[in-house]
C-alpha positions as CSV (number, residue, x, y, z in Angstrom):
1,M,-15.9,32.2,63.8
2,A,-14.3,35.6,63.7
3,S,-14.7,38.4,66.3
4,D,-13.0,42.0,67.1
5,A,-10.0,41.3,68.7
6,D,-9.1,38.7,65.6
7,A,-9.7,42.2,63.1
8,V,-7.5,43.2,65.7
9,F,-4.9,41.0,65.9
10,M,-4.8,41.0,62.1
11,A,-4.1,43.7,61.6
12,R,-0.9,43.4,63.2
13,A,-0.3,41.2,61.0
14,I,-0.6,42.7,57.9
15,E,2.0,44.9,59.2
16,L,4.1,43.2,59.7
17,A,3.8,41.2,56.5
18,R,4.1,44.8,54.9
19,E,8.0,44.4,57.2
20,A,8.7,41.7,54.6
21,E,7.7,43.7,51.8
22,R,9.6,46.6,52.2
23,A,12.6,43.9,53.0
24,G,11.9,41.9,49.6
25,E,10.8,39.3,51.3
26,V,7.1,37.3,50.5
27,P,4.5,39.3,52.4
28,V,3.2,37.3,54.9
29,G,3.7,38.6,58.8
30,A,2.3,36.8,61.6
31,V,1.3,37.5,65.8
32,V,1.5,34.9,68.6
33,V,-1.1,35.5,71.6
34,K,-1.3,34.7,74.6
35,D,-4.9,35.6,76.7
36,G,-5.2,38.9,74.5
37,V,-1.6,39.5,74.4
38,I,0.9,39.2,71.9
39,V,4.3,37.3,73.0
40,G,5.7,37.0,69.6
41,E,6.0,38.4,66.0
42,G,7.6,37.6,62.9
43,W,7.5,37.9,59.4
44,N,8.9,36.4,55.8
45,R,13.1,36.3,56.1
46,P,13.9,33.4,54.5
47,I,15.9,35.9,52.1
48,S,17.7,38.2,54.4
49,T,18.8,35.4,56.6
50,N,19.5,32.3,54.2
51,D,16.8,30.3,56.4
52,P,14.3,28.4,54.7
53,T,12.8,27.8,57.8
54,A,12.4,31.2,59.0
55,H,8.6,32.0,57.2
56,A,6.6,34.9,59.1
57,E,4.9,32.0,61.4
58,I,8.1,29.6,63.0
59,V,9.4,33.1,63.3
60,A,6.5,34.5,65.3
61,M,6.2,31.0,67.1
62,R,10.1,31.1,68.0
63,A,9.3,34.8,69.1
64,A,6.7,33.4,71.7
65,A,8.3,30.4,72.6
66,Q,11.1,32.6,73.9
67,H,9.5,35.3,75.9
68,L,6.9,32.4,77.8
69,S,10.1,30.3,79.0
70,T,8.2,27.0,77.4
71,Y,8.5,24.9,73.8
72,R,4.5,24.5,74.0
73,L,3.2,27.5,73.2
74,L,0.3,26.8,75.3
75,D,-3.2,28.2,74.9
76,T,-2.3,30.5,72.1
77,T,-3.9,32.3,68.7
78,L,-1.3,32.5,66.2
79,Y,-2.7,35.0,63.3
80,V,-1.1,34.8,59.9
81,T,-1.9,36.6,56.6
82,L,-1.7,33.6,54.6
83,E,-2.7,30.1,54.6
84,P,0.8,27.9,56.5
85,C,2.4,25.9,54.2
86,A,3.0,22.4,55.5
87,M,6.2,23.1,57.1
88,C,4.8,25.5,59.7
89,A,1.6,23.6,59.6
90,G,3.3,20.6,61.4
91,A,5.6,23.1,63.9
92,M,2.5,24.6,64.8
93,V,0.8,21.3,65.9
94,H,4.3,20.4,67.5
95,A,3.6,23.3,69.7
96,R,0.5,22.8,70.8
97,V,-0.8,26.0,69.6
98,K,-4.4,26.1,69.9
99,R,-5.7,28.2,67.4
100,L,-5.1,29.2,63.9
101,V,-6.6,32.6,62.4
102,Y,-5.0,33.5,58.6
103,A,-6.5,35.5,56.0
104,A,-6.0,34.9,52.5
105,T,-6.0,30.6,51.6
106,D,-2.7,29.3,50.2
107,P,-4.1,27.6,46.9
108,R,-0.9,25.8,45.7
109,A,1.1,24.9,49.0
110,G,-1.7,25.4,52.1
111,A,-1.5,23.2,54.7
112,S,-5.4,23.8,57.2
113,G,-7.5,22.4,54.1
114,S,-6.7,24.1,50.4
115,I,-3.8,21.2,49.6
116,F,-3.5,19.5,53.0
117,N,-5.2,20.0,56.1
118,I,-2.1,19.3,58.9
119,T,-3.8,21.5,61.9
120,Q,-7.0,18.9,61.8
121,H,-5.0,15.3,60.5
122,T,-7.6,13.5,63.1
123,A,-3.9,10.7,62.8
124,L,-1.6,13.4,64.4
125,N,-1.0,13.4,68.1
126,H,-2.4,17.4,68.4
127,R,-5.6,19.5,66.6
128,L,-6.1,23.7,66.1
129,E,-8.8,25.1,66.2
130,C,-9.0,27.0,62.4
131,E,-10.6,30.2,61.2
132,S,-9.9,31.6,57.3
133,G,-10.8,34.5,55.9
134,V,-10.2,37.3,58.0
135,R,-9.1,40.3,56.3
136,A,-8.4,37.7,53.7
137,E,-8.9,39.9,50.7
138,E,-7.0,42.9,51.5
139,C,-4.2,40.6,52.4
140,A,-4.4,38.7,49.1
141,A,-4.4,41.5,47.1
142,M,-1.5,42.4,48.7
143,L,0.2,39.2,47.5
144,R,-0.8,39.8,44.3
145,A,0.8,42.6,43.9
146,F,3.8,41.7,45.0
147,F,4.9,38.9,42.1
148,V,3.3,40.6,39.9
149,A,5.6,43.8,40.7
150,R,8.6,41.0,41.1
151,R,7.8,39.9,37.4
């Protein structure tokens, strides 16, 4: 169940998504939280960095891993404005993120229940707690407006 803290941290992810949008990137933002403190932030950067792996979630997890000095993001929550893709969901499993909170579903590439369910797949050695829909309409509207403007 979404909490007041979830809304606060999703608000920061939305601010980061707007950074991506200003940079001409798909507006997705993410934060990693441990013990109520943001330890990593990111927004989509694959175009500006020429790096196909520079999705918001990956950027945020890299920052969190550096901040925490560990590649295992145990007892963390990752907040993201769009349901993660297979790459990002797989990275979350490998990093042992405890919980995922995402806003808008991604019916074309979502890997936390929409197309695949990597984050909770029973064949994998780690599963995340997942919460969806926190500020979903706002994030979906931001994405729709971005793609309408690009067409």
